[in-house]
Each structure stands twice: as C-alpha cells, then as structure tokens.
N, C-alpha and C positions, 0 to 999 in steps of 0.2 A: 533444542529441536534440530535433528539431523535430517536434511532433505537435499535431493539433487536439484541443481538450479533449473534444469530443463523442465522439472515437474511444476515449477512455479509459473512459467510463461504461459499466458493465455487463460490462467485461472480467473474466475469471477471472484471478487472480493466483497464480502458482506460484513456488517457489524455483528456483534454478539446479540444484538436485538433483531437481527434478520433484515436489516436495511441494506439494499444494494449500494456499494461504494463505487465500483468500477471494475475494469479488467486489467490484470497485471501484464504490462508490456515488456518490462525489463527489470533487471535486478542490479543494484549497486553494491559492489563488493569493496571492502577495505583490503587492499592487496597484500599488505605486509603480514596481516594475520589470517587472511582468507575467510573472513566472516562477512555475512550479509549485513549491510548497513540499512538499506531501504529498498522498497519496491516502487518502481515507476508505474503509476496507474493512469490509464486513459479511460475515456467514456465515463468521466466522473459524474456522479450524482450531484447535480447543481443545488439540490436541497440541503446537502450536507456541507459542500465546499463551494464557495463563490470564486470560481476560477475561470469563468468564460469558456473558451475552447482549448484551454491548456490542460495538461496533465498535472499530477501531483506526485510528490515523493512521500511515501508513507514510511515512517521509521519502523524498521523490522521488529523492534522491541514491542510495538503495538500489536503485532500478529500473535494470535492466541492459538490458532490451529490451522493445519494445512492437510487437505485430503482431496476430495473431488472439487471442493471450493476452498477458499482461504477465509478465515475469520479474523477480525481485528476488534480491539476495544472500540466501543461507541465513541465518536469524536468528542462529545461533551465530557466524557470521563477521561479520554486520552489527552485532551487539550487543557485539562484543568490546571496544568502547570504553566499555562500561558505560552506554550510552545507553538510556533507557527509552522504550518506544513508548507514546504517549498513547492513552487510551481515549476513546470518546464513545458516547452513546446513539444507536442507529440512529434516524433520523428527525429529529434535531436540526438 
C-alpha cells in the first residue's frame, strides 16, 4: 500500500468491524528501508485496549485500508498471535 505520511496524520482509525480505535497522531518509520512500521494512536477506545490515558502503537501490517479513515484488523483477530500492542505517552 503506497501512501503519503501526511495523509495518515489525524485520521480516525476503525476496525474492520466498524469499531472506533482512536486517532492517528504520528507515524513510526524504519529509516534504513523507509517503510512504515507502526501508527501512534491517541484517544484510544478503552473498550478495545486497556491503556489508561496512554496512546498505543498499532503495527502497520494490521492496517487493511486507508482513505477518509483508516481500517485495521479487529484486535481479537490481530492479536491472536499473542502479540502485545506497545503503549506510549501522548506527546512523546
């Protein structure tokens, strides 16, 4: 999927089941290859992720579509491999 980074910032992120996940605040890039590694998401839906007032890093491989909004695999399916979603403090 080819996309300009600035198009991701501020997008609302939903699961493929239509559940709100949060808002994309930043993008994490692997600099040597220039590929997106994860999305830093804030205003996280606490029903999906137990993170308190922190944001989360969503692996970019979980993203299924980007347009007016971004879509990701539903967390139950995405985390079936027991992968933990990293947290971060918004503004870091």
